[in-house]
KOLLOPA-170594 format. One record per residue: residue number from 1; x, y, z of N, C-alpha, C, CB in turn. Coordinates in steps of 0.02 Angstrom, whole numbers, plus 50000, padded with zeros to 5 digits. Glycine has a CB too. Layout:
+-----+--------+---------+-------+---------+----------+-------+--------+---------+-------+---------+----------+-------+
|  nr | n.east | n.north |  n.up | ca.east | ca.north | ca.up | c.east | c.north |  c.up | cb.east | cb.north | cb.up |
+-----+--------+---------+-------+---------+----------+-------+--------+---------+-------+---------+----------+-------+
| NUM |      X |       Y |     Z |       X |        Y |     Z |      X |       Y |     Z |       X |        Y |     Z |
...
+-----+--------+---------+-------+---------+----------+-------+--------+---------+-------+---------+----------+-------+
//
This chain:
+-----+--------+---------+-------+---------+----------+-------+--------+---------+-------+---------+----------+-------+
|  nr | n.east | n.north |  n.up | ca.east | ca.north | ca.up | c.east | c.north |  c.up | cb.east | cb.north | cb.up |
+-----+--------+---------+-------+---------+----------+-------+--------+---------+-------+---------+----------+-------+
|   1 |  48949 |   48780 | 59258 |   48963 |    48727 | 59200 |  49032 |   48728 | 59180 |   48920 |    48740 | 59136 |
|   2 |  49070 |   48788 | 59198 |   49143 |    48773 | 59187 |  49183 |   48726 | 59213 |   49172 |    48816 | 59198 |
|   3 |  49167 |   48723 | 59279 |   49199 |    48660 | 59323 |  49175 |   48589 | 59285 |   49166 |    48661 | 59412 |
|   4 |  49116 |   48588 | 59269 |   49102 |    48522 | 59226 |  49133 |   48512 | 59170 |   49040 |    48516 | 59206 |
|   5 |  49152 |   48552 | 59124 |   49177 |    48555 | 59062 |  49253 |   48542 | 59072 |   49158 |    48622 | 59027 |
|   6 |  49283 |   48577 | 59122 |   49365 |    48570 | 59140 |  49363 |   48483 | 59155 |   49395 |    48628 | 59225 |
|   7 |  49328 |   48474 | 59188 |   49351 |    48395 | 59225 |  49309 |   48343 | 59192 |   49333 |    48388 | 59316 |
|   8 |  49272 |   48355 | 59137 |   49228 |    48297 | 59091 |  49261 |   48255 | 59070 |   49193 |    48316 | 59032 |
|   9 |  49305 |   48268 | 59034 |   49361 |    48217 | 59008 |  49390 |   48171 | 59070 |   49426 |    48261 | 58972 |
|  10 |  49407 |   48190 | 59121 |   49439 |    48157 | 59174 |  49389 |   48108 | 59206 |   49467 |    48207 | 59225 |
|  11 |  49329 |   48132 | 59206 |   49265 |    48093 | 59226 |  49256 |   48033 | 59200 |   49207 |    48126 | 59211 |
|  12 |  49264 |   48043 | 59122 |   49238 |    47995 | 59077 |  49296 |   47944 | 59075 |   49217 |    48025 | 59005 |
|  13 |  49368 |   47964 | 59074 |   49420 |    47923 | 59073 |  49422 |   47883 | 59148 |   49486 |    47967 | 59054 |
|  14 |  49409 |   47915 | 59194 |   49399 |    47872 | 59269 |  49351 |   47826 | 59267 |   49376 |    47915 | 59331 |
|  15 |  49299 |   47850 | 59240 |   49238 |    47801 | 59236 |  49256 |   47735 | 59197 |   49174 |    47838 | 59197 |
|  16 |  49281 |   47737 | 59142 |   49316 |    47686 | 59098 |  49357 |   47645 | 59126 |   49352 |    47712 | 59050 |
|  17 |  49403 |   47679 | 59174 |   49454 |    47646 | 59199 |  49424 |   47601 | 59253 |   49506 |    47691 | 59222 |
|  18 |  49369 |   47623 | 59281 |   49328 |    47586 | 59345 |  49309 |   47521 | 59302 |   49248 |    47635 | 59381 |
|  19 |  49263 |   47531 | 59247 |   49235 |    47486 | 59214 |  49277 |   47435 | 59185 |   49202 |    47514 | 59173 |
|  20 |  49321 |   47452 | 59162 |   49382 |    47394 | 59140 |  49420 |   47359 | 59197 |   49444 |    47431 | 59096 |
|  21 |  49406 |   47396 | 59248 |   49442 |    47358 | 59323 |  49395 |   47316 | 59333 |   49456 |    47405 | 59398 |
|  22 |  49334 |   47329 | 59346 |   49278 |    47289 | 59362 |  49273 |   47224 | 59318 |   49217 |    47330 | 59354 |
|  23 |  49274 |   47232 | 59255 |   49278 |    47183 | 59208 |  49344 |   47130 | 59201 |   49270 |    47220 | 59151 |
|  24 |  49401 |   47169 | 59218 |   49460 |    47128 | 59229 |  49447 |   47090 | 59293 |   49526 |    47169 | 59232 |
|  25 |  49421 |   47102 | 59345 |   49414 |    47079 | 59402 |  49361 |   47014 | 59403 |   49396 |    47137 | 59445 |
|  26 |  49303 |   47026 | 59355 |   49266 |    46968 | 59356 |  49283 |   46920 | 59300 |   49199 |    46983 | 59355 |
|  27 |  49338 |   46943 | 59260 |   49369 |    46887 | 59204 |  49403 |   46842 | 59246 |   49425 |    46918 | 59143 |
|  28 |  49421 |   46860 | 59303 |   49478 |    46799 | 59345 |  49547 |   46802 | 59326 |   49462 |    46716 | 59328 |
|  29 |  49586 |   46773 | 59369 |   49655 |    46755 | 59354 |  49668 |   46697 | 59307 |   49689 |    46742 | 59414 |
|  30 |  49705 |   46687 | 59266 |   49759 |    46730 | 59245 |  49726 |   46788 | 59222 |   49803 |    46700 | 59191 |
|  31 |  49740 |   46853 | 59227 |   49709 |    46913 | 59191 |  49717 |   46908 | 59118 |   49740 |    46979 | 59215 |
|  32 |  49671 |   46937 | 59096 |   49657 |    46938 | 59020 |  49715 |   46991 | 58987 |   49570 |    46966 | 59005 |
|  33 |  49751 |   46983 | 58947 |   49807 |    47037 | 58933 |  49779 |   47098 | 58903 |   49861 |    47011 | 58884 |
|  34 |  49732 |   47086 | 58859 |   49701 |    47150 | 58820 |  49665 |   47192 | 58879 |   49641 |    47127 | 58755 |
|  35 |  49620 |   47168 | 58911 |   49581 |    47198 | 58963 |  49633 |   47236 | 59019 |   49534 |    47138 | 58998 |
|  36 |  49672 |   47197 | 59032 |   49733 |    47220 | 59085 |  49784 |   47283 | 59053 |   49787 |    47144 | 59102 |
|  37 |  49782 |   47272 | 58995 |   49818 |    47335 | 58966 |  49780 |   47392 | 58952 |   49851 |    47320 | 58905 |
|  38 |  49714 |   47381 | 58932 |   49675 |    47432 | 58920 |  49660 |   47477 | 58989 |   49612 |    47403 | 58887 |
|  39 |  49647 |   47432 | 59035 |   49648 |    47464 | 59106 |  49701 |   47505 | 59136 |   49641 |    47417 | 59151 |
|  40 |  49766 |   47478 | 59117 |   49826 |    47506 | 59140 |  49821 |   47584 | 59099 |   49898 |    47452 | 59120 |
|  41 |  49817 |   47576 | 59033 |   49823 |    47636 | 58991 |  49766 |   47685 | 59000 |   49828 |    47618 | 58920 |
|  42 |  49710 |   47663 | 59013 |   49652 |    47709 | 59041 |  49671 |   47750 | 59118 |   49581 |    47654 | 59054 |
|  43 |  49703 |   47715 | 59151 |   49728 |    47738 | 59208 |  49773 |   47792 | 59220 |   49750 |    47694 | 59230 |
|  44 |  49829 |   47777 | 59166 |   49886 |    47829 | 59151 |  49857 |   47884 | 59114 |   49948 |    47798 | 59108 |
|  45 |  49809 |   47882 | 59068 |   49766 |    47932 | 59034 |  49745 |   47975 | 59079 |   49711 |    47905 | 59000 |
|  46 |  49700 |   47952 | 59126 |   49673 |    47977 | 59184 |  49716 |   48026 | 59233 |   49653 |    47921 | 59219 |
|  47 |  49772 |   48000 | 59244 |   49821 |    48036 | 59282 |  49851 |   48104 | 59240 |   49881 |    47983 | 59300 |
|  48 |  49860 |   48072 | 59168 |   49884 |    48132 | 59134 |  49831 |   48187 | 59124 |   49912 |    48113 | 59069 |
|  49 |  49784 |   48181 | 59116 |   49722 |    48224 | 59109 |  49720 |   48269 | 59177 |   49650 |    48176 | 59098 |
|  50 |  49719 |   48226 | 59238 |   49707 |    48263 | 59302 |  49767 |   48307 | 59310 |   49697 |    48214 | 59366 |
|  51 |  49835 |   48281 | 59284 |   49883 |    48340 | 59302 |  49883 |   48401 | 59255 |   49954 |    48315 | 59304 |
|  52 |  49855 |   48392 | 59188 |   49854 |    48459 | 59146 |  49791 |   48503 | 59193 |   49829 |    48440 | 59049 |
|  53 |  49740 |   48470 | 59220 |   49679 |    48519 | 59247 |  49712 |   48540 | 59300 |   49602 |    48488 | 59267 |
|  54 |  49743 |   48499 | 59346 |   49773 |    48524 | 59426 |  49827 |   48590 | 59396 |   49831 |    48442 | 59480 |
|  55 |  49867 |   48573 | 59349 |   49915 |    48623 | 59328 |  49873 |   48698 | 59309 |   49959 |    48591 | 59259 |
|  56 |  49824 |   48689 | 59273 |   49790 |    48747 | 59250 |  49761 |   48780 | 59305 |   49741 |    48733 | 59200 |
|  57 |  49732 |   48750 | 59365 |   49713 |    48776 | 59428 |  49778 |   48810 | 59466 |   49680 |    48718 | 59470 |
|  58 |  49840 |   48770 | 59470 |   49881 |    48806 | 59508 |  49906 |   48872 | 59480 |   49931 |    48767 | 59526 |
|  59 |  49904 |   48877 | 59405 |   49924 |    48932 | 59372 |  49874 |   48990 | 59392 |   49929 |    48918 | 59297 |
|  60 |  49816 |   48979 | 59414 |   49755 |    49018 | 59411 |  49760 |   49045 | 59495 |   49679 |    48965 | 59386 |
|  61 |  49703 |   49073 | 59524 |   49701 |    49108 | 59587 |  49680 |   49044 | 59633 |   49647 |    49176 | 59589 |
|  62 |  49650 |   48993 | 59603 |   49618 |    48941 | 59642 |  49660 |   48889 | 59688 |   49582 |    48903 | 59593 |
|  63 |  49723 |   48914 | 59690 |   49779 |    48866 | 59738 |  49779 |   48896 | 59805 |   49866 |    48867 | 59709 |
|  64 |  49754 |   48853 | 59846 |   49769 |    48878 | 59930 |  49815 |   48813 | 59955 |   49682 |    48886 | 59990 |
|  65 |  49836 |   48838 | 60019 |   49880 |    48777 | 60050 |  49837 |   48711 | 60067 |   49917 |    48804 | 60123 |
|  66 |  49771 |   48714 | 60073 |   49729 |    48658 | 60081 |  49713 |   48619 | 60024 |   49674 |    48675 | 60108 |
|  67 |  49715 |   48667 | 59951 |   49708 |    48623 | 59895 |  49772 |   48586 | 59891 |   49691 |    48661 | 59830 |
|  68 |  49842 |   48605 | 59897 |   49899 |    48571 | 59888 |  49901 |   48508 | 59927 |   49953 |    48611 | 59903 |
|  69 |  49865 |   48504 | 59992 |   49856 |    48448 | 60033 |  49809 |   48399 | 60001 |   49831 |    48469 | 60099 |
|  70 |  49751 |   48422 | 59987 |   49701 |    48385 | 59932 |  49740 |   48343 | 59881 |   49657 |    48442 | 59886 |
|  71 |  49769 |   48388 | 59851 |   49808 |    48357 | 59784 |  49852 |   48303 | 59801 |   49855 |    48410 | 59744 |
|  72 |  49899 |   48317 | 59858 |   49950 |    48260 | 59873 |  49910 |   48208 | 59903 |   50011 |    48280 | 59923 |
|  73 |  49858 |   48209 | 59942 |   49813 |    48147 | 59951 |  49790 |   48109 | 59899 |   49759 |    48161 | 59981 |
|  74 |  49763 |   48154 | 59842 |   49753 |    48118 | 59791 |  49802 |   48086 | 59749 |   49723 |    48149 | 59762 |
|  75 |  49867 |   48134 | 59756 |   49929 |    48080 | 59717 |  49949 |   48016 | 59746 |   50000 |    48114 | 59712 |
|  76 |  49945 |   48017 | 59829 |   49961 |    47968 | 59863 |  49921 |   47915 | 59842 |   49959 |    47981 | 59926 |
|  77 |  49857 |   47916 | 59838 |   49804 |    47877 | 59820 |  49815 |   47835 | 59753 |   49746 |    47920 | 59815 |
|  78 |  49829 |   47874 | 59701 |   49842 |    47866 | 59645 |  49916 |   47821 | 59639 |   49839 |    47934 | 59618 |
|  79 |  49961 |   47830 | 59675 |   50030 |    47790 | 59678 |  50002 |   47720 | 59704 |   50094 |    47827 | 59735 |
|  80 |  49970 |   47725 | 59761 |   49936 |    47663 | 59790 |  49905 |   47611 | 59740 |   49880 |    47687 | 59837 |
|  81 |  49863 |   47647 | 59705 |   49815 |    47612 | 59647 |  49866 |   47577 | 59598 |   49765 |    47673 | 59600 |
|  82 |  49921 |   47609 | 59572 |   49968 |    47585 | 59529 |  50017 |   47537 | 59563 |   50002 |    47642 | 59498 |
|  83 |  50033 |   47543 | 59625 |   50085 |    47496 | 59661 |  50042 |   47432 | 59673 |   50119 |    47529 | 59736 |
|  84 |  49976 |   47446 | 59706 |   49937 |    47382 | 59723 |  49903 |   47343 | 59659 |   49878 |    47402 | 59775 |
|  85 |  49892 |   47375 | 59599 |   49890 |    47349 | 59542 |  49930 |   47306 | 59513 |   49886 |    47384 | 59512 |
|  86 |  50010 |   47346 | 59515 |   50066 |    47299 | 59499 |  50078 |   47236 | 59535 |   50124 |    47333 | 59505 |
|  87 |  50070 |   47248 | 59608 |   50074 |    47177 | 59659 |  50028 |   47135 | 59640 |   50060 |    47185 | 59737 |
|  88 |  49956 |   47145 | 59638 |   49907 |    47100 | 59616 |  49932 |   47054 | 59560 |   49848 |    47138 | 59595 |
|  89 |  49944 |   47105 | 59507 |   49956 |    47065 | 59437 |  50025 |   47030 | 59439 |   49955 |    47117 | 59369 |
|  90 |  50072 |   47022 | 59484 |   50127 |    46983 | 59479 |  50122 |   46937 | 59546 |   50194 |    47027 | 59472 |
|  91 |  50067 |   46944 | 59584 |   50066 |    46899 | 59639 |  50101 |   46903 | 59695 |   50078 |    46849 | 59622 |
|  92 |  50132 |   46964 | 59712 |   50173 |    46973 | 59769 |  50123 |   47001 | 59820 |   50236 |    47019 | 59755 |
|  93 |  50158 |   47004 | 59877 |   50120 |    47032 | 59940 |  50055 |   46984 | 59953 |   50095 |    47116 | 59926 |
|  94 |  50019 |   47006 | 60002 |   49953 |    46977 | 60002 |  49905 |   47000 | 59970 |   49930 |    46972 | 60052 |
|  95 |  49877 |   46955 | 59927 |   49827 |    46975 | 59874 |  49770 |   47009 | 59899 |   49802 |    46918 | 59838 |
|  96 |  49729 |   46988 | 59970 |   49678 |    47018 | 60011 |  49707 |   47088 | 60026 |   49662 |    46974 | 60078 |
|  97 |  49752 |   47093 | 60050 |   49783 |    47165 | 60072 |  49783 |   47211 | 60004 |   49870 |    47157 | 60105 |
|  98 |  49815 |   47186 | 59959 |   49825 |    47220 | 59901 |  49760 |   47247 | 59875 |   49858 |    47178 | 59853 |
|  99 |  49716 |   47187 | 59867 |   49648 |    47208 | 59845 |  49605 |   47256 | 59875 |   49612 |    47161 | 59844 |
| 100 |  49606 |   47260 | 59949 |   49579 |    47311 | 59993 |  49595 |   47371 | 59975 |   49597 |    47304 | 60055 |
| 101 |  49659 |   47374 | 59974 |   49697 |    47449 | 59954 |  49672 |   47469 | 59893 |   49781 |    47448 | 59946 |
| 102 |  49667 |   47433 | 59843 |   49656 |    47452 | 59774 |  49580 |   47466 | 59771 |   49680 |    47395 | 59723 |
| 103 |  49531 |   47443 | 59807 |   49475 |    47456 | 59815 |  49461 |   47526 | 59847 |   49453 |    47406 | 59846 |
| 104 |  49493 |   47531 | 59903 |   49499 |    47591 | 59945 |  49528 |   47647 | 59912 |   49536 |    47579 | 60004 |
| 105 |  49570 |   47642 | 59880 |   49619 |    47703 | 59850 |  49571 |   47744 | 59796 |   49697 |    47668 | 59805 |
| 106 |  49541 |   47706 | 59758 |   49497 |    47770 | 59702 |  49441 |   47800 | 59740 |   49453 |    47734 | 59622 |
| 107 |  49409 |   47774 | 59801 |   49360 |    47819 | 59839 |  49405 |   47874 | 59870 |   49315 |    47776 | 59900 |
| 108 |  49449 |   47865 | 59901 |   49500 |    47917 | 59927 |  49515 |   47988 | 59886 |   49567 |    47879 | 59930 |
| 109 |  49542 |   47948 | 59828 |   49564 |    47991 | 59763 |  49507 |   48037 | 59738 |   49585 |    47941 | 59698 |
| 110 |  49452 |   47999 | 59734 |   49392 |    48020 | 59706 |  49367 |   48089 | 59757 |   49337 |    47951 | 59705 |
| 111 |  49364 |   48074 | 59819 |   49333 |    48123 | 59867 |  49387 |   48195 | 59869 |   49325 |    48082 | 59952 |
| 112 |  49449 |   48170 | 59878 |   49501 |    48234 | 59879 |  49510 |   48270 | 59816 |   49572 |    48213 | 59898 |
| 113 |  49493 |   48232 | 59761 |   49495 |    48275 | 59700 |  49426 |   48316 | 59685 |   49512 |    48227 | 59638 |
| 114 |  49386 |   48290 | 59707 |   49306 |    48328 | 59703 |  49308 |   48386 | 59757 |   49232 |    48267 | 59728 |
| 115 |  49342 |   48378 | 59813 |   49348 |    48421 | 59869 |  49403 |   48475 | 59836 |   49373 |    48377 | 59941 |
| 116 |  49447 |   48464 | 59804 |   49497 |    48515 | 59779 |  49479 |   48547 | 59723 |   49560 |    48488 | 59765 |
| 117 |  49425 |   48518 | 59670 |   49402 |    48548 | 59634 |  49351 |   48601 | 59650 |   49389 |    48510 | 59600 |
| 118 |  49307 |   48563 | 59700 |   49261 |    48619 | 59733 |  49300 |   48678 | 59769 |   49213 |    48585 | 59790 |
| 119 |  49352 |   48669 | 59793 |   49385 |    48726 | 59830 |  49414 |   48765 | 59782 |   49437 |    48706 | 59880 |
| 120 |  49442 |   48740 | 59733 |   49471 |    48791 | 59674 |  49425 |   48833 | 59642 |   49504 |    48755 | 59616 |
| 121 |  49356 |   48817 | 59638 |   49312 |    48853 | 59605 |  49259 |   48886 | 59652 |   49284 |    48809 | 59556 |
| 122 |  49277 |   48899 | 59709 |   49236 |    48932 | 59758 |  49230 |   49003 | 59736 |   49266 |    48927 | 59830 |
+-----+--------+---------+-------+---------+----------+-------+--------+---------+-------+---------+----------+-------+
//
């Protein structure tokens, strides 16, 4: 239960980010400014909460070299999400490529973060 309570806030913020992202994509272009900003702020909040939880784990005994690799992969996925979101909003690069990466990155981030959480609480 300790694992769930530590990452419950992160899970809720992540799900809200996804929900607003789906809503934003269904609203179409040009993007609704209010939805767009809520989506961005929720994503930023998820990153901040994740950093605090990961920092707690790194200060404890749960950090292994493989944990570091998983966290690095999660970080790269999050950077890809922010970058592709920005590129899609300003219309740069190929929209289809950006959208594909923007849809795949949260899956990779979720898988690597869940694996890191599991590894840190073994």
